[in-house]
VOBA-1610 file (N, C-alpha, C; in pm, whole numbers, padded with zeros to 5 digits, always signed):
BEGIN
Unk+00092-00126+00005Unk+00005-00001+00002Unk+00072+00132+00024Unk+00074+00220-00081Unk+00120+00355-00107Unk+00080+00438-00005Unk+00159+00505+00095Unk+00137+00600+00168Unk+00137+00717+00120Unk+00056+00802+00179Unk+00029+00937+00133Unk+00057+01039+00221Unk+00153+01165+00209Unk+00187+01245+00276Unk+00164+01380+00229Unk+00111+01463+00292Unk+00106+01609+00262Unk+00204+01696+00342Unk+00275+01784+00287Unk+00363+01873+00330Unk+00303+02029+00322Unk+00275+02106+00434Unk+00226+02224+00428Unk+00322+02328+00445Unk+00408+02414+00358Unk+00501+02508+00345Unk+00444+02622+00422Unk+00538+02677+00504Unk+00477+02820+00568Unk+00519+02930+00466Unk+00584+02887+00364Unk+00614+03010+00262Unk+00585+02957+00114Unk+00578+03045+00020Unk+00557+03001-00119Unk+00638+02892-00163Unk+00589+02816-00256Unk+00664+02683-00258Unk+00743+02713-00394Unk+00872+02760-00341Unk+00973+02765-00442Unk+01123+02748-00383Unk+01211+02676-00454Unk+01333+02619-00398Unk+01421+02717-00366Unk+01410+02855-00387Unk+01477+02944-00355Unk+01455+03015-00208Unk+01340+02969-00161Unk+01321+03007-00024Unk+01354+02915+00075Unk+01425+02949+00204Unk+01476+02835+00278Unk+01370+02752+00330Unk+01246+02780+00389Unk+01162+02699+00465Unk+01108+02607+00351Unk+01057+02662+00240Unk+00984+02590+00134Unk+01096+02501+00074Unk+01209+02527+00062Unk+01323+02441+00017Unk+01328+02289+00087Unk+01313+02315+00217Unk+01313+02184+00323Unk+01167+02111+00274Unk+01075+02158+00267Unk+00934+02091+00238Unk+00943+02024+00095Unk+01004+02109-00005Unk+01011+02055-00176Unk+01106+01934-00163Unk+01235+01960-00087Unk+01324+01831-00074Unk+01282+01718-00025Unk+01233+01737+00099Unk+01193+01620+00200Unk+01064+01552+00118Unk+00989+01611+00057Unk+00882+01554-00026Unk+00937+01484-00155Unk+01027+01510-00195Unk+01115+01446-00314Unk+01174+01326-00265Unk+01236+01324-00144Unk+01298+01215-00081Unk+01193+01110-00035Unk+01082+01145-00004Unk+00985+01032+00055Unk+00926+00997-00095Unk+00918+01060-00176Unk+00886+01003-00315Unk+00971+00897-00362Unk+01105+00936-00328Unk+01199+00809-00383Unk+01191+00684-00302Unk+01121+00715-00186Unk+01109+00585-00121Unk+00950+00531-00133Unk+00878+00571-00243Unk+00749+00522-00267Unk+00634+00574-00235Unk+00660+00675-00138Unk+00552+00755-00091Unk+00478+00861-00186Unk+00358+00881-00188Unk+00298+00975-00264Unk+00290+01109-00172Unk+00361+01214-00243Unk+00396+01327-00164Unk+00338+01456-00232Unk+00283+01516-00153Unk+00213+01658-00223Unk+00282+01788-00112Unk+00302+01899-00186Unk+00345+02012-00121Unk+00240+02140-00140Unk+00206+02188-00047Unk+00127+02314-00053Unk+00172+02421+00010Unk+00148+02546-00049Unk+00198+02676+00045Unk+00078+02779+00065Unk+00117+02891+00094Unk+00016+02987+00129Unk-00048+03032-00024Unk+00009+03009-00108Unk-00031+03056-00256Unk-00147+02955-00279Unk-00161+02850-00233Unk-00271+02745-00266Unk-00384+02775-00177Unk-00363+02836-00064Unk-00475+02868+00019Unk-00519+03029-00006Unk-00455+03092-00085Unk-00465+03219-00126Unk-00473+03326-00021Unk-00356+03308+00066Unk-00337+03399+00184Unk-00195+03437+00197Unk-00171+03547+00266Unk-00029+03596+00295Unk+00027+03488+00389Unk+00164+03456+00367Unk+00235+03400+00472Unk+00243+03429+00605Unk+00227+03347+00713Unk+00242+03375+00861Unk+00130+03471+00925Unk+00034+03467+00854Unk-00080+03545+00914Unk-00184+03434+00985Unk-00267+03505+01077Unk-00381+03400+01126Unk-00470+03371+01039Unk-00501+03454+00934Unk-00588+03420+00824Unk-00534+03288+00744Unk-00404+03288+00732Unk-00349+03181+00651Unk-00361+03060+00754Unk-00325+03068+00860Unk-00355+02950+00955Unk-00497+02896+00965Unk-00594+02993+00967Unk-00741+02940+00982Unk-00750+02882+00832Unk-00716+02932+00710Unk-00731+02880+00597Unk-00666+02752+00577Unk-00548+02712+00644Unk-00494+02584+00624Unk-00573+02490+00712Unk-00616+02521+00827Unk-00711+02451+00925Unk-00820+02411+00824Unk-00878+02493+00753Unk-01011+02462+00667Unk-00969+02372+00566Unk-00851+02396+00498Unk-00799+02312+00400Unk-00781+02152+00460Unk-00711+02152+00564Unk-00697+02025+00631Unk-00830+01950+00669Unk-00901+02017+00695Unk-01044+01967+00758Unk-01114+01892+00658Unk-01092+01936+00527Unk-01150+01898+00401Unk-01068+01777+00336Unk-00919+01784+00331Unk-00852+01713+00276Unk-00747+01616+00362Unk-00719+01639+00476Unk-00658+01574+00567Unk-00671+01403+00582Unk-00802+01398+00551Unk-00843+01247+00570Unk-00791+01162+00445Unk-00759+01222+00343Unk-00714+01138+00226Unk-00548+01130+00240Unk-00479+01156+00363Unk-00355+01145+00366Unk-00318+01053+00495Unk-00227+00990+00483Unk-00182+00910+00598Unk-00108+01021+00702Unk-00018+01104+00644Unk+00049+01196+00737Unk+00060+01332+00669Unk+00039+01434+00756Unk+00035+01566+00723Unk+00141+01639+00800Unk+00250+01715+00727Unk+00343+01795+00822Unk+00313+01925+00772Unk+00356+02008+00895Unk+00320+02181+00871Unk+00407+02230+00969Unk+00439+02360+00950Unk+00528+02418+01025Unk+00485+02433+01175Unk+00577+02455+01288Unk+00566+02448+01429Unk+00489+02540+01479Unk+00444+02652+01405Unk+00379+02766+01470Unk+00243+02796+01410Unk+00224+02713+01301Unk+00116+02762+01194Unk-00018+02692+01177Unk-00058+02603+01291Unk-00183+02529+01290Unk-00208+02529+01451Unk-00250+02647+01519Unk-00272+02650+01657Unk-00420+02639+01686Unk-00441+02495+01666Unk-00588+02449+01680Unk-00601+02321+01738Unk-00695+02290+01791Unk-00725+02166+01854Unk-00702+02054+01775Unk-00654+01941+01842Unk-00615+01825+01757Unk-00755+01742+01708Unk-00852+01783+01788Unk-01009+01724+01734Unk-01058+01796+01630Unk-00989+01913+01578Unk-01037+01979+01473Unk-00991+01878+01330Unk-00900+01783+01343Unk-00850+01716+01221Unk-00885+01565+01231Unk-00893+01502+01129Unk-00908+01338+01148Unk-00823+01278+01220Unk-00895+01170+01306Unk-00805+01113+01402Unk-00735+01008+01357Unk-00741+00958+01232Unk-00659+00855+01174Unk-00537+00898+01096Unk-00534+01030+01112Unk-00412+01095+01012Unk-00307+01152+01111Unk-00178+01113+01081Unk-00083+01165+01175Unk-00030+01292+01127Unk-00066+01363+01265Unk-00042+01516+01237Unk+00111+01548+01304Unk+00199+01588+01220Unk+00328+01617+01257Unk+00362+01773+01241Unk+00424+01813+01346Unk+00470+01956+01347Unk+00600+01954+01327Unk+00650+01999+01202Unk+00802+02025+01174Unk+00855+02167+01210Unk+00979+02171+01253Unk+01053+02275+01281Unk+01160+02288+01171Unk+01142+02417+01080Unk+01266+02446+01018Unk+01328+02562+01072Unk+01264+02665+01165Unk+01329+02753+01256Unk+01235+02755+01365Unk+01269+02709+01481Unk+01212+02700+01579Unk+01151+02850+01668Unk+01037+02850+01677Unk+00991+02984+01734Unk+01060+03019+01873Unk+01070+02926+01966Unk+01097+02936+02077Unk+01273+02964+02092Unk+01343+02900+02005Unk+01483+02932+02005Unk+01506+03083+01943Unk+01428+03120+01839Unk+01425+03263+01766Unk+01424+03351+01907Unk+01292+03341+01973Unk+01289+03413+02083Unk+01398+03452+02194Unk+01449+03321+02220Unk+01568+03344+02326Unk+01692+03360+02275Unk+01704+03388+02132Unk+01846+03423+02066Unk+01870+03551+02113Unk+01786+03644+02155Unk+01824+03780+02194Unk+01899+03871+02036Unk+01831+03857+01937Unk+01874+03890+01815Unk+01898+04047+01806Unk+02012+04104+01794Unk+02024+04241+01798Unk+01947+04324+01686Unk+01920+04464+01716Unk+01861+04526+01626Unk+01955+04563+01504Unk+01891+04598+01398Unk+01928+04645+01279Unk+02022+04776+01326Unk+02150+04772+01296Unk+02229+04911+01358Unk+02207+05041+01295Unk+02092+05095+01306Unk+02042+05203+01251Unk+01954+05285+01389Unk+01940+05420+01374Unk+01892+05490+01478Unk+01733+05461+01485Unk+01671+05439+01342Unk+01549+05425+01322Unk+01483+05287+01398Unk+01600+05197+01387Unk+01567+05063+01451Unk+01562+05079+01618Unk+01665+05172+01673Unk+01640+05179+01807Unk+01542+05247+01846Unk+01488+05358+01773Unk+01387+05446+01802Unk+01251+05352+01813Unk+01243+05264+01691Unk+01122+05189+01682Unk+01111+05080+01798Unk+01231+05021+01865Unk+01203+04947+01972Unk+01165+05042+02092Unk+01202+05141+02110Unk+01167+05231+02245Unk+01039+05261+02214Unk+00974+05301+02101Unk+00823+05351+02090Unk+00742+05227+02088Unk+00784+05110+01994Unk+00681+05002+01987Unk+00738+04882+02071Unk+00818+04914+02172Unk+00861+04774+02244Unk+00761+04700+02320Unk+00657+04769+02377Unk+00546+04712+02447Unk+00472+04617+02344Unk+00425+04691+02213Unk+00349+04598+02137Unk+00410+04506+02072Unk+00553+04513+02053Unk+00628+04408+02008Unk+00623+04296+02117Unk+00660+04327+02229Unk+00647+04216+02342Unk+00529+04124+02331Unk+00419+04196+02321Unk+00292+04141+02310Unk+00279+04055+02192Unk+00330+04099+02069Unk+00301+04026+01959Unk+00411+03904+01964Unk+00528+03909+02030Unk+00611+03812+02054Unk+00532+03703+02138Unk+00485+03730+02237Unk+00418+03651+02319Unk+00283+03574+02260Unk+00212+03631+02159Unk+00119+03574+02083Unk+00179+03482+01991Unk+00284+03508+01930Unk+00368+03395+01836Unk+00392+03276+01918Unk+00463+03298+02049Unk+00483+03198+02115Unk+00379+03102+02176Unk+00254+03171+02184Unk+00142+03096+02240Unk+00086+03008+02089Unk+00092+03063+01990Unk+00052+02990+01873Unk+00130+02871+01857Unk+00263+02895+01867Unk+00368+02772+01868Unk+00334+02664+01963Unk+00327+02714+02075Unk+00261+02609+02198Unk+00158+02531+02168Unk+00047+02603+02126Unk-00084+02548+02068Unk-00045+02440+01965Unk+00017+02479+01857Unk+00065+02382+01739Unk+00123+02269+01806Unk+00198+02286+01858Unk+00327+02179+01917Unk+00217+02081+02025Unk+00158+02151+02113Unk+00064+02070+02209Unk-00038+01973+02122Unk-00110+02000+02000Unk-00188+01940+01932Unk-00134+01838+01853Unk-00011+01854+01819Unk+00056+01757+01722Unk+00062+01626+01788Unk+00054+01510+01692Unk+00079+01383+01729Unk+00239+01356+01761Unk+00330+01438+01668Unk+00467+01419+01682Unk+00518+01546+01627Unk+00658+01571+01692Unk+00702+01695+01642Unk+00865+01648+01596Unk+00884+01701+01490Unk+01011+01669+01398Unk+01081+01803+01412Unk+01220+01809+01494Unk+01301+01904+01485Unk+01434+01867+01423Unk+01508+01973+01408Unk+01645+01929+01305Unk+01764+01950+01378Unk+01775+01955+01511Unk+01904+01957+01596Unk+01866+01935+01720Unk+01969+01882+01805Unk+01939+01861+01931Unk+01915+01987+02040Unk+01968+02083+01997Unk+01929+02215+02080Unk+01784+02243+02077Unk+01727+02232+01970Unk+01586+02258+01973Unk+01489+02162+02050Unk+01565+02036+02042Unk+01498+01915+02131Unk+01502+01961+02276Unk+01603+02000+02319Unk+01632+02055+02453Unk+01536+02168+02481Unk+01521+02259+02393Unk+01442+02386+02428Unk+01319+02340+02438Unk+01269+02251+02352Unk+01110+02207+02380Unk+01082+02131+02505Unk+01183+02050+02534Unk+01167+01983+02672Unk+01167+02088+02775Unk+01222+02193+02776Unk+01229+02287+02868Unk+01081+02379+02867Unk+01008+02367+02762Unk+00886+02439+02746Unk+00780+02324+02800Unk+00827+02217+02852Unk+00711+02109+02889Unk+00655+02019+02806Unk+00744+02001+02680Unk+00697+01888+02560Unk+00750+01763+02592Unk+00654+01672+02559Unk+00706+01519+02590Unk+00814+01478+02510Unk+00926+01415+02577Unk+01044+01358+02498Unk+00985+01245+02418Unk+00916+01185+02439Unk+00868+01078+02358Unk+00789+01126+02230Unk+00750+01245+02226Unk+00678+01312+02109Unk+00769+01373+02017Unk+00921+01400+02067Unk+01009+01460+01968Unk+01106+01385+01889Unk+01115+01412+01779Unk+01224+01332+01692Unk+01310+01436+01659Unk+01434+01387+01620Unk+01534+01475+01583Unk+01594+01415+01429Unk+01581+01472+01331Unk+01612+01434+01187Unk+01675+01554+01114Unk+01804+01568+01100Unk+01855+01668+01000Unk+01827+01692+00867Unk+01861+01772+00810Unk+01836+01809+00648Unk+01943+01751+00576Unk+01940+01740+00431Unk+02045+01680+00372Unk+02064+01732+00216Unk+02140+01656+00144Unk+02140+01676+00001Unk+02147+01549-00072Unk+02065+01564-00202Unk+02056+01440-00278Unk+02190+01441-00360Unk+02192+01300-00394Unk+02353+01270-00456Unk+02360+01340-00577Unk+02278+01378-00665Unk+02302+01466-00777Unk+02347+01600-00752Unk+02278+01663-00631Unk+02321+01792-00585Unk+02471+01785-00541Unk+02500+01670-00468Unk+02636+01687-00404Unk+02754+01685-00536Unk+02701+01599-00643Unk+02797+01583-00732Unk+02844+01726-00833Unk+02724+01811-00808Unk+02741+01942-00863Unk+02859+02022-00805Unk+02894+01985-00684Unk+03003+02051-00623Unk+03137+01981-00650Unk+03227+02028-00720Unk+03354+01961-00749Unk+03434+01907-00617Unk+03506+01807-00613Unk+03600+01790-00517Unk+03700+01894-00478Unk+03737+01904-00363Unk+03815+02023-00311Unk+03951+02000-00393Unk+04004+02136-00416Unk+04129+02128-00475Unk+04199+02237-00402Unk+04331+02272-00438Unk+04431+02372-00371Unk+04405+02511-00458Unk+04307+02517-00549Unk+04313+02640-00621Unk+04218+02732-00589Unk+04234+02778-00468Unk+04162+02867-00394Unk+04211+03022-00442Unk+04147+03124-00433Unk+04189+03259-00478Unk+04281+03304-00377Unk+04384+03373-00452Unk+04478+03469-00372Unk+04463+03610-00401Unk+04423+03740-00310Unk+04420+03667-00168Unk+04295+03590-00134Unk+04321+03517-00034Unk+04185+03396+00008Unk+04044+03501+00015Unk+03950+03416-00031Unk+03811+03460-00027Unk+03715+03380+00093Unk+03681+03444+00174Unk+03572+03388+00272Unk+03442+03405+00231Unk+03363+03292+00223Unk+03236+03289+00168Unk+03133+03285+00276Unk+03021+03365+00281Unk+02888+03346+00354Unk+02772+03318+00270Unk+02682+03220+00298Unk+02578+03200+00221Unk+02468+03216+00339Unk+02361+03310+00270Unk+02245+03339+00368Unk+02205+03477+00336Unk+02089+03498+00403Unk+02029+03659+00404Unk+02116+03725+00503Unk+02113+03856+00447Unk+02212+03957+00530Unk+02116+04027+00638Unk+02109+04001+00758Unk+02030+04066+00865Unk+02068+04041+01004Unk+02037+04087+01099Unk+02087+04100+01249Unk+02111+03953+01276Unk+02003+03884+01258Unk+02016+03734+01315Unk+02140+03653+01242Unk+02172+03689+01115Unk+02256+03609+01062Unk+02406+03694+01044Unk+02434+03789+01136Unk+02563+03833+01131Unk+02584+03986+01079Unk+02465+04076+01051Unk+02482+04198+01017Unk+02571+04303+01063Unk+02574+04270+01194Unk+02669+04349+01321Unk+02801+04284+01306Unk+02817+04150+01309Unk+02925+04077+01337Unk+03050+04100+01226Unk+02964+04049+01091Unk+03051+04035+00973Unk+03126+04145+00927Unk+03090+04285+00939Unk+03184+04393+00907Unk+03302+04389+00999Unk+03279+04375+01134Unk+03368+04384+01226Unk+03486+04263+01203Unk+03444+04154+01191Unk+03511+04038+01162Unk+03606+04056+01036Unk+03533+04117+00933Unk+03633+04163+00819Unk+03738+04259+00822Unk+03694+04368+00927Unk+03791+04471+00955Unk+03908+04409+01007Unk+03869+04318+01122Unk+03992+04261+01197Unk+04071+04185+01118Unk+04030+04124+01022Unk+04100+04011+00938Unk+04195+04090+00846Unk+04133+04190+00792Unk+04193+04274+00689Unk+04312+04378+00762Unk+04309+04391+00877Unk+04423+04460+00943Unk+04552+04359+00939Unk+04526+04230+00932Unk+04635+04131+00936Unk+04698+04066+00809Unk+04601+04083+00714Unk+04642+04022+00574Unk+04547+04054+00464Unk+04575+04066+00344Unk+04469+04091+00243Unk+04387+03960+00243Unk+04243+04004+00220Unk+04153+03923+00244Unk+04022+03983+00186Unk+03935+03883+00125Unk+03788+03912+00064Unk+03684+03847+00130Unk+03574+03911+00128Unk+03463+03845+00171Unk+03342+03848+00057Unk+03281+03691+00036Unk+03200+03698-00081Unk+03042+03669+00000Unk+02963+03756-00002Unk+02821+03718+00052Unk+02728+03692-00053Unk+02662+03563-00042Unk+02597+03493-00131Unk+02443+03492-00077Unk+02320+03543-00166Unk+02221+03523-00129Unk+02162+03609-00020Unk+02207+03726-00032Unk+02184+03821+00078Unk+02048+03900+00092Unk+01967+03889-00013Unk+01830+03971-00027Unk+01744+03890+00082Unk+01682+03998+00147Unk+01584+03967+00233Unk+01553+04108+00319Unk+01586+04111+00430Unk+01586+04251+00478Unk+01641+04361+00403Unk+01775+04332+00335Unk+01824+04435+00262Unk+01811+04368+00108Unk+01766+04453+00023Unk+01742+04393-00128Unk+01866+04413-00227Unk+01934+04497-00193Unk+02037+04542-00299Unk+02173+04541-00260Unk+02277+04543-00348Unk+02411+04542-00319Unk+02439+04656-00238Unk+02382+04786-00299Unk+02438+04907-00213Unk+02383+04906-00067Unk+02270+04841-00034Unk+02238+04837+00093Unk+02318+04751+00192Unk+02373+04648+00134Unk+02452+04550+00208Unk+02606+04636+00224Unk+02637+04685+00118Unk+02765+04735+00131Unk+02794+04846+00214Unk+02670+04937+00236Unk+02657+05041+00330Unk+02678+05000+00475Unk+02653+04844+00519Unk+02694+04836+00631Unk+02842+04813+00671Unk+02921+04827+00555Unk+03064+04798+00596Unk+03128+04924+00568Unk+03241+04939+00653Unk+03322+05071+00661Unk+03348+05088+00496Unk+03370+05222+00478Unk+03400+05244+00336Unk+03537+05181+00279Unk+03619+05193+00371Unk+03758+05140+00332Unk+03762+04983+00320Unk+03638+04927+00346Unk+03645+04782+00322Unk+03558+04726+00217Unk+03487+04799+00148Unk+03387+04790+00050Unk+03438+04718-00054Unk+03568+04772-00122Unk+03622+04704-00206Unk+03650+04558-00201Unk+03657+04510-00064Unk+03706+04381-00034Unk+03587+04269-00017Unk+03467+04343-00057Unk+03342+04266-00056Unk+03267+04222-00181Unk+03231+04112-00194Unk+03138+04096-00329Unk+03005+04047-00275Unk+02903+04117-00332Unk+02764+04073-00277Unk+02668+04043-00393Unk+02629+03911-00383Unk+02521+03875-00475Unk+02398+03826-00431Unk+02312+03921-00412Unk+02179+03915-00352Unk+02091+03798-00372Unk+02098+03741-00519Unk+02010+03620-00560Unk+02114+03544-00649Unk+02103+03403-00635Unk+02166+03335-00721Unk+02050+03209-00751Unk+02064+03148-00861Unk+02014+03016-00891Unk+02087+02911-00822Unk+02018+02809-00757Unk+02103+02714-00698Unk+02200+02630-00763Unk+02186+02640-00909Unk+02281+02573-00985Unk+02409+02647-01010Unk+02395+02778-00973Unk+02512+02860-00980Unk+02609+02859-00845Unk+02555+02817-00730Unk+02623+02827-00625Unk+02762+02744-00612Unk+02775+02628-00665Unk+02900+02566-00665Unk+03023+02631-00734Unk+02980+02710-00851Unk+03089+02777-00918Unk+03109+02929-00816Unk+03017+02976-00765Unk+03036+03087-00675Unk+03129+03050-00532Unk+03122+02928-00528Unk+03193+02893-00382Unk+03344+02802-00447Unk+03367+02801-00579Unk+03447+02717-00595Unk+03621+02783-00576Unk+03610+02926-00592Unk+03760+02971-00551Unk+03750+03038-00403Unk+03664+02986-00330Unk+03651+03050-00169Unk+03762+02946-00111Unk+03829+03000+00006Unk+03904+02927+00095Unk+03823+02868+00211Unk+03756+02933+00254Unk+03683+02921+00390Unk+03543+02963+00389Unk+03453+02913+00486Unk+03312+02988+00505Unk+03290+03025+00641Unk+03220+03126+00653Unk+03181+03166+00802Unk+03020+03169+00800Unk+02957+03176+00921Unk+02831+03168+00957Unk+02795+03220+01064Unk+02784+03341+01079Unk+02765+03399+01216Unk+02617+03429+01246Unk+02537+03320+01237Unk+02371+03319+01271Unk+02379+03294+01446Unk+02275+03369+01498Unk+02255+03342+01620Unk+02138+03235+01656Unk+02081+03177+01556Unk+01979+03091+01562Unk+01952+03029+01441Unk+01936+02889+01422Unk+01913+02834+01308Unk+01842+02710+01332Unk+01784+02635+01215Unk+01751+02508+01251Unk+01868+02377+01193Unk+01858+02383+01047Unk+01975+02310+01001Unk+02015+02389+00873Unk+02102+02479+00882Unk+02109+02577+00782Unk+02161+02506+00663Unk+02117+02513+00551Unk+02168+02475+00414Unk+02292+02567+00369Unk+02301+02685+00419Unk+02414+02752+00369Unk+02528+02671+00426Unk+02562+02635+00551Unk+02659+02584+00611Unk+02686+02414+00520Unk+02572+02342+00496Unk+02585+02228+00446Unk+02626+02243+00298Unk+02587+02328+00214Unk+02657+02352+00104Unk+02794+02432+00085Unk+02813+02491+00178Unk+02963+02537+00189Unk+03063+02421+00221Unk+03001+02309+00303Unk+03079+02193+00348Unk+03095+02121+00207Unk+02985+02116+00162Unk+02967+02028+00012Unk+03093+02083-00082Unk+03090+02208-00077Unk+03210+02282-00154Unk+03362+02247-00113Unk+03377+02195+00007Unk+03501+02164+00060Unk+03542+02292+00146Unk+03462+02367+00171Unk+03507+02493+00270Unk+03490+02460+00427Unk+03588+02469+00520Unk+03587+02454+00628Unk+03497+02596+00687Unk+03420+02565+00767Unk+03308+02675+00797Unk+03325+02711+00958Unk+03336+02818+00998Unk+03338+02887+01127Unk+03208+02945+01163Unk+03170+02925+01291Unk+03030+02966+01301Unk+03004+02996+01457Unk+02904+03063+01505Unk+02867+03063+01649Unk+02810+02952+01679Unk+02838+02903+01827Unk+02772+02779+01880Unk+02621+02809+01904Unk+02551+02840+01822Unk+02413+02852+01839Unk+02343+02748+01770Unk+02201+02740+01794Unk+02121+02595+01747Unk+02163+02609+01590Unk+02180+02490+01544Unk+02183+02456+01432Unk+02338+02425+01371Unk+02442+02506+01393Unk+02569+02471+01330Unk+02632+02361+01399Unk+02636+02342+01526Unk+02698+02234+01589Unk+02652+02078+01539Unk+02522+02081+01485Unk+02501+01958+01419Unk+02584+01923+01303Unk+02654+02024+01245Unk+02740+01997+01119Unk+02916+02020+01159Unk+02942+02082+01260Unk+03063+02142+01267Unk+03116+02103+01396Unk+03255+02041+01394Unk+03320+02034+01524Unk+03341+02156+01628Unk+03356+02108+01742Unk+03364+02212+01832Unk+03488+02320+01815Unk+03590+02265+01777Unk+03694+02353+01746Unk+03665+02456+01623Unk+03564+02467+01564Unk+03518+02552+01440Unk+03407+02628+01511Unk+03358+02657+01636Unk+03263+02702+01691Unk+03319+02802+01794Unk+03232+02913+01823Unk+03277+03023+01908Unk+03143+03062+01969Unk+03150+03122+02091Unk+03041+03148+02166Unk+02953+03273+02081Unk+02822+03253+02082Unk+02726+03349+02013Unk+02793+03496+02050Unk+02803+03555+01930Unk+02858+03693+01950Unk+02980+03722+01955Unk+03090+03617+01977Unk+03231+03613+01977Unk+03297+03607+01842Unk+03277+03710+01763Unk+03320+03743+01641Unk+03481+03746+01629Unk+03547+03793+01754Unk+03689+03813+01741Unk+03745+03659+01755Unk+03675+03583+01828Unk+03750+03411+01821Unk+03716+03370+01697Unk+03612+03380+01624Unk+03594+03331+01488Unk+03709+03395+01386Unk+03736+03533+01413Unk+03837+03568+01295Unk+03951+03511+01362Unk+03986+03488+01494Unk+04122+03416+01513Unk+04118+03273+01448Unk+04041+03185+01447Unk+04023+03087+01392Unk+04052+03061+01245Unk+03985+03168+01173Unk+04006+03207+01028Unk+04153+03215+01016Unk+04212+03319+01076Unk+04341+03351+01058Unk+04429+03263+01065Unk+04419+03170+01179Unk+04516+03041+01215Unk+04511+02953+01102Unk+04393+02925+01061Unk+04387+02838+00938Unk+04455+02880+00792Unk+04401+03008+00783Unk+04459+03055+00643Unk+04599+03086+00658Unk+04687+03094+00767Unk+04821+03088+00792Unk+04885+02974+00747Unk+04814+02871+00749Unk+04852+02717+00759Unk+04796+02651+00631Unk+04854+02680+00516Unk+04784+02602+00388Unk+04773+02457+00405Unk+04863+02393+00471Unk+04833+02237+00463Unk+04711+02207+00561Unk+04702+02302+00659Unk+04589+02265+00741Unk+04442+02287+00677Unk+04442+02407+00571Unk+04324+02436+00484Unk+04305+02317+00394Unk+04409+02262+00329Unk+04385+02138+00249Unk+04322+02024+00347Unk+04373+01997+00460Unk+04299+01898+00517Unk+04163+01919+00574Unk+04140+02030+00594Unk+03993+02058+00632Unk+03890+02097+00542Unk+03954+02106+00414Unk+03868+02111+00297Unk+03825+01960+00276Unk+03914+01871+00291Unk+03872+01738+00244Unk+03760+01691+00365Unk+03791+01725+00478Unk+03704+01687+00605Unk+03563+01740+00586Unk+03568+01876+00549Unk+03443+01946+00506Unk+03366+01858+00413Unk+03412+01820+00307Unk+03353+01745+00205Unk+03305+01622+00261Unk+03364+01558+00326Unk+03337+01413+00391Unk+03212+01457+00487Unk+03233+01566+00579Unk+03112+01583+00653Unk+02976+01588+00567Unk+02962+01675+00470Unk+02858+01688+00377Unk+02813+01569+00325Unk+02874+01477+00271Unk+02831+01344+00245Unk+02762+01266+00354Unk+02787+01298+00448Unk+02704+01207+00559Unk+02577+01264+00584Unk+02523+01378+00513Unk+02387+01410+00526Unk+02317+01414+00386Unk+02221+01287+00377Unk+02188+01243+00255Unk+02037+01238+00265Unk+01963+01322+00190Unk+01827+01323+00214Unk+01758+01170+00200Unk+01826+01097+00107Unk+01760+00956+00092Unk+01748+00870+00231Unk+01846+00870+00283Unk+01874+00798+00424Unk+01773+00876+00517Unk+01797+01006+00523Unk+01712+01071+00624Unk+01557+01052+00625Unk+01522+01071+00475Unk+01382+01037+00461Unk+01331+00873+00488Unk+01437+00784+00479Unk+01418+00642+00511Unk+01405+00638+00642Unk+01489+00689+00739Unk+01477+00691+00883Unk+01327+00762+00933Unk+01316+00853+00879Unk+01180+00937+00918Unk+01052+00864+00866Unk+01051+00800+00752Unk+00943+00745+00729Unk+00927+00607+00818Unk+01007+00544+00856Unk+01016+00451+00955Unk+00926+00483+01085Unk+00966+00587+01151Unk+00921+00658+01259Unk+00766+00687+01242Unk+00760+00753+01127Unk+00623+00788+01068Unk+00521+00655+01074Unk+00583+00566+00993Unk+00491+00421+00988Unk+00451+00384+01118Unk+00550+00378+01230Unk+00531+00320+01337Unk+00444+00417+01422Unk+00447+00524+01415Unk+00350+00621+01505Unk+00209+00624+01434Unk+00212+00599+01293Unk+00061+00591+01243Unk-00025+00474+01275Unk+00086+00366+01287Unk+00010+00238+01318Unk-00048+00240+01458Unk+00035+00297+01542Unk+00001+00323+01695Unk-00132+00417+01709Unk-00112+00521+01622Unk-00245+00606+01623Unk-00356+00545+01590Unk-00359+00483+01491Unk-00494+00390+01419Unk-00545+00297+01515Unk-00440+00242+01562Unk-00474+00137+01664Unk-00551+00181+01796Unk-00495+00301+01847Unk-00551+00361+01973Unk-00697+00421+01903Unk-00704+00480+01803Unk-00824+00531+01754Unk-00937+00418+01724Unk-00882+00307+01667Unk-00991+00189+01659Unk-01038+00143+01817Unk-00938+00136+01895Unk-00964+00077+02047Unk-01079+00181+02109Unk-01047+00328+02089Unk-01125+00417+02140Unk-01256+00417+02080Unk-01301+00398+01954Unk-01408+00370+01899Unk-01490+00247+01969Unk-01420+00138+01978Unk-01464-00001+02030Unk-01526+00055+02158Unk-01445+00138+02233Unk-01471+00147+02399Unk-01619+00239+02375Unk-01622+00322+02302Unk-01731+00415+02284Unk-01858+00344+02248Unk-01850+00252+02174Unk-01938+00153+02123Unk-02015+00067+02228Unk-01909+00003+02296Unk-01930-00053+02426Unk-02012+00001+02535
//
């Protein structure tokens, strides 16, 4: 019997958006294991992403269609309704691409502008109320789910602190398909001189908007170096907006690529020496995984997400960009170390494969589904008796 699974993306279904990319790729991985997998997003519900109206529209959609699926997956803060609103025999799984609780606890700094500071002073109380409401929606969504799927151990520990049942939480990383991994050539010694540091991700306060300029300034005092920022578009849309966050004297040392097609990334990373990822909170960041696939040793903060892929010696305390700069400098001063770390980076990326991850996840879902339906059947018999 072919199992049917529905993935409900919180953002429009396009592979260039982080959350949607996860749902698109995990659906593909399930198909490769013989499941029938569909993906829907806000555009199918004719609603704006992240709104209560979108959550209600998703609830209404699932009330009509979830019975046709064995498993339904949805984002961890986007279905804050009673479990009784949905078919008893469908396994309801709350997936976390970026855990709400972890983001709230991350203490993300403001955008470094007077306008942002004034906005916090003027709108601080309303933003706190909004944050509380978002957390409440996440708690309701998670409490009602039959199973919670998170992508790193930090998120699991966070949910345990918030009172969620350990037996209800599973941890599964994200991965790459073999054909995607093959698009990244094996590491060589042909990195550019002066060396290029790569960063893949949006450019915003959560992901190093404050720290990356300081890190580059510190490194540039010690040696010629460049920074290549890839996929920066988000809070800042243009090259000039990103460049304006760096001191004028460093702007010739940065290259900003706001958008890129996935097929272009291997070439954009090919001549880089190392990667950096100064995010304060992640789920399982594809930016790190794909830099590793390109053979780049990546240096990051010890925040949720990166430790799932990186060794402790490549991690620094959150906010400690000076230590990250020191790690990068020590490696770049030793070309033999760079060669060794580049090979290890590629080997690490090869350990995260969507096909095997989906196989493990499908086994858990199958087991939980059978138990759910057995329990549902027994409950119906009890009611009849």
